[in-house]
C-alpha positions in Angstrom: -17.7 2.9 -53.5 -13.9 3.0 -52.7 -14.5 5.5 -49.9 -17.2 3.2 -48.4 -14.9 0.3 -48.5 -12.1 2.3 -46.9 -14.4 3.3 -44.1 -15.5 -0.3 -43.6 -11.9 -1.5 -43.5 -11.0 1.2 -41.0 -14.0 0.1 -38.8 -12.9 -3.5 -38.9 -9.4 -2.5 -38.0 -10.6 -0.5 -35.1 -12.7 -3.4 -33.8 -9.8 -5.7 -34.2 -7.5 -3.3 -32.2 -10.2 -2.9 -29.5 -10.5 -6.6 -29.2 -6.8 -7.0 -28.9 -6.7 -4.4 -26.2 -9.6 -6.0 -24.3 -7.9 -9.4 -24.3 -4.5 -8.1 -23.1 -3.5 -9.7 -19.8 -2.2 -7.4 -17.1 0.7 -8.8 -15.1 1.2 -7.7 -11.5 4.2 -7.6 -9.2 3.7 -7.0 -5.5 5.5 -7.2 -2.1 4.3 -10.3 -0.2 2.7 -8.5 2.7 -0.2 -6.3 3.7 -0.4 -4.3 0.5 -0.9 -7.4 -1.5 -4.2 -8.0 0.3 -5.7 -5.3 -1.9 -5.7 -7.6 -4.9 -5.8 -11.0 -3.2 -9.1 -12.0 -4.6 -8.0 -11.2 -8.2 -4.7 -13.0 -7.6 -6.5 -16.1 -6.5 -8.4 -16.3 -9.8 -5.3 -15.9 -11.9 -2.2 -16.7 -9.9 -0.1 -17.0 -13.0 -0.4 -13.3 -13.5 0.9 -12.3 -10.1 4.5 -12.3 -8.8 5.3 -11.7 -5.2 8.7 -10.3 -4.2 10.5 -9.2 -1.1 9.6 -5.6 -0.1 13.3 -4.5 -0.2 13.6 -5.6 -3.9 10.6 -3.5 -5.2 12.8 -0.9 -6.7 14.2 -3.6 -9.0 10.7 -4.2 -10.3 10.5 -0.6 -11.5 13.8 -0.9 -13.1 13.2 -4.1 -15.1 9.9 -2.8 -16.5 8.4 -6.3 -16.8 5.2 -6.0 -14.8 2.3 -4.0 -16.1 1.3 -3.1 -12.6 3.4 -2.8 -9.5 2.1 -2.5 -5.9 4.6 -0.4 -4.0 5.0 2.3 -1.3 3.7 5.6 -2.8 6.9 7.4 -1.8 9.2 4.8 -3.4 7.3 5.1 -6.7 7.3 8.9 -6.6 11.0 9.1 -5.8 12.0 6.7 -8.5 9.8 8.6 -11.0 11.3 11.9 -10.1 14.8 10.4 -10.5 14.0 9.1 -14.0 14.3 5.5 -12.8 10.6 4.6 -13.2 8.2 4.7 -16.1 5.3 3.9 -13.9 2.4 6.3 -13.0 0.4 6.2 -9.8 -3.1 4.9 -10.7 -4.5 4.6 -7.2 -3.7 4.5 -3.6 -4.9 1.2 -2.1 -3.6 1.1 1.5 -3.8 3.9 4.0 -1.8 2.9 7.1 -1.5 -0.4 8.9 0.7 0.9 11.7 0.0 0.6 15.5 1.6 1.6 18.8 1.5 -1.4 21.1 2.6 -2.6 24.5 2.0 -5.3 27.1 2.0 -2.7 29.8 -1.0 -2.9 32.1 -3.5 -0.2 31.3 -1.3 1.1 28.5 -2.4 4.5 27.2 -1.0 6.6 24.5 0.0 9.2 27.1 2.5 6.7 28.5 4.6 7.3 25.4 5.6 10.7 26.8 7.3 9.1 29.8 9.0 6.2 28.0 11.3 5.1 25.3 9.6 3.7 22.2 10.9 1.4 19.5 10.1 2.1 15.9 11.0 0.1 12.8 12.6 1.5 9.6 14.9 4.4 10.6 14.9 7.1 8.0 11.7 5.8 6.3 8.4 7.5 5.6 6.6 5.3 8.1 9.0 6.4 10.9 8.6 10.0 9.9 4.8 9.8 9.9 4.8 8.1 13.3 7.1 10.8 14.9 5.2 13.6 13.2 1.8 12.4 14.5 3.2 12.0 18.0 4.6 15.5 18.0 1.5 17.1 16.7 -0.6 15.3 19.3 1.9 16.3 22.1 3.0 12.8 22.7 6.8 13.2 22.1 8.5 10.2 23.6 11.4 10.3 26.1 13.6 8.5 23.6 13.4 6.6 20.3 15.2 3.4 19.3 14.9 1.6 15.9 14.8 -1.9 14.7 14.8 -3.1 11.1 11.2 -4.1 10.5 7.8 -4.8 11.9 8.7 -8.5 12.6 11.5 -7.2 14.8 9.3 -4.9 16.8 6.7 -7.7 17.0 9.4 -9.9 18.7 10.3 -7.2 21.1 6.6 -6.6 21.9 6.2 -10.3 22.8 9.5 -10.7 24.7 9.6 -7.4 26.7 6.5 -6.6 28.9 7.7 -3.0 29.3 8.4 -2.2 25.6 6.3 0.2 23.6 6.7 -0.4 19.9 5.5 0.6 16.5 4.4 -2.5 14.7 2.2 -3.3 11.7 -0.7 -5.6 10.7 -0.8 -8.5 10.2 2.2 -8.9 12.6 0.2 -7.2 15.4 -2.7 -9.7 15.1 -0.3 -12.6 15.2 1.3 -11.2 18.4 -2.1 -10.6 20.1 -3.2 -14.1 19.4 -0.1 -15.2 21.4 -0.5 -12.7 24.2 -3.9 -11.2 25.0 -2.3 -8.6 27.3 -1.2 -6.5 24.3 -3.0 -3.2 23.8 -2.7 -1.3 20.6 -3.6 2.1 19.2 -3.8 3.0 15.5 -1.4 5.5 14.2 -4.1 6.5 11.8 -6.2 8.0 14.6 -3.3 10.3 15.6 -2.7 11.1 11.9 -6.3 12.1 11.4 -6.2 14.4 14.4 -3.0 16.0 13.0 -4.1 16.3 9.4 -7.8 15.8 9.0 -7.2 12.9 6.6 -8.4 9.4 7.3 -5.0 7.6 6.8 -1.8 8.4 4.9 -0.9 7.5 1.4 1.0 4.2 2.1 0.9 1.8 -0.9 -0.3 2.4 -4.4 -1.0 0.7 -7.8 1.6 1.9 -10.4 0.9 1.2 -14.1 3.6 1.1 -16.7 3.4 4.0 -19.1 3.9 1.8 -22.1 0.9 -0.4 -21.0 -1.2 2.7 -20.6 -0.3 3.8 -24.1 -0.7 0.5 -25.9 -3.6 -1.1 -23.9 -5.7 1.7 -22.4 -8.9 -0.3 -22.3 -7.2 -3.2 -20.6 -5.8 -0.8 -18.0 -9.2 0.7 -17.3 -10.8 -2.7 -17.0 -8.1 -3.9 -14.6 -8.4 -0.8 -12.4 -12.2 -1.4 -12.2 -11.5 -4.9 -11.0 -8.9 -3.7 -8.6 -11.4 -1.3 -7.1 -13.9 -4.2 -6.6 -11.1 -6.3 -5.0 -10.2 -3.5 -2.5 -13.9 -3.1 -1.6 -14.1 -6.8 -0.7 -11.5 -6.1 2.1 -14.4 -4.5 4.0 -17.5 -6.0 2.4 -16.4 -9.7 2.2 -13.5 -10.3 4.6 -13.9 -14.1 4.7 -13.4 -14.3 0.9 -10.3 -12.1 1.1 -9.0 -14.2 4.0 -9.4 -17.4 1.9 -7.6 -15.7 -1.0 -4.8 -14.4 1.2 -4.1 -17.9 2.6 -4.3 -19.5 -0.9 -1.8 -17.0 -2.2 0.4 -17.5 0.9 0.1 -13.8 1.8 -1.0 -14.7 5.3 -0.5 -18.0 7.2 -4.0 -18.9 8.1 -7.6 -17.7 7.8 -8.0 -16.9 11.5 -5.2 -14.4 11.5 -6.3 -13.1 8.1 -9.9 -12.4 9.2 -8.7 -10.5 12.3 -6.0 -8.5 10.5 -7.6 -7.5 7.2 -10.0 -4.9 8.8 -6.9 -3.2 10.4 -4.9 -2.9 7.2 -6.8 0.2 5.9 -7.3 -1.2 2.4 -9.3 1.4 0.3 -9.1 2.1 -3.4 -8.8 5.9 -4.2 -7.9 6.9 -7.7 -4.7 8.9 -8.1 -6.6 12.0 -9.1 -8.7 11.9 -6.0 -5.8 10.9 -3.7 -3.5 13.7 -5.0 -4.0 16.1 -2.0 -3.5 13.2 0.5 -0.4 12.1 -1.3 1.0 15.6 -1.1 0.1 15.9 2.6 2.0 12.7 3.3 4.9 13.8 1.2 5.3 17.1 3.1 5.9 15.3 6.3 9.3 14.1 5.0 9.8 15.4 1.5 13.2 13.8 1.1 11.4 10.4 1.0 9.7 11.7 -2.1 12.9 12.8 -3.8 12.9 16.3 -2.4 9.8 17.7 -4.1 6.1 17.0 -4.5 5.3 14.7 -7.4 4.7 16.4 -10.8 1.2 16.2 -12.3 2.3 13.7 -14.9 3.1 11.2 -12.1 -0.6 10.7 -11.6 -2.5 8.5 -14.0 -5.1 10.5 -15.8 -3.3 13.8 -15.3 -1.4 15.6 -18.1 
């Protein structure tokens, strides 16, 4: 009888624990930009659980360990993890490249890059390294390369200089094209695919705090399932994502949002499935990943 009682008590305790895990609320920290589109429809439903920060402060989010989930550049999360400055594992890659070569030049073609100076943003960053690598492997090495700080800067140059060829990003590109219809743009992803065979590079990912994984595994799994659905809406229900993006002040208006979202390459790929693509991206500029490929335990679900 005592044994039966003990088993019953253990069962009740297990159910209680499971219930507590299921009801745990996942908190999310994200840069306020294109990567945050991935979870925009989730954020709209529970804005109190989402914090938006400047992209340049994302390392601090890893350090303070407050958020259960952080959206961040994959290379930044990998580098911090290798350095022992992050307790977050990569759960999924959610954006795969929102970068474009653009110009106002009449009849602008990618081959024009070989004869001209181009302006990139983010010197000594993974985005710049990927852009230069893709150009080189497609035999489109530019005459010269200059750098500006960010996509907003290259967007301004694109609008002000009719002869400039720049690397910019969505949604800045869409905003620029709405101001000047002469702008022609080509996706870096197309060049990257020709060079590597992969449809986009590992740009931004969902990182989950190890403590949350250990203490609330069911809540994490439930959240990732919802995250996958939210990412899928970026192709299946763009108007809904646009409304959410405006509501969360990710993008300024629905018109820009609806035009930009399809060009942001939002796609949920679990860490396990994305591992080869992450490694291919890392090998382009390994120092941006801390000097080595991420260890297996960096990936959620791997040992």
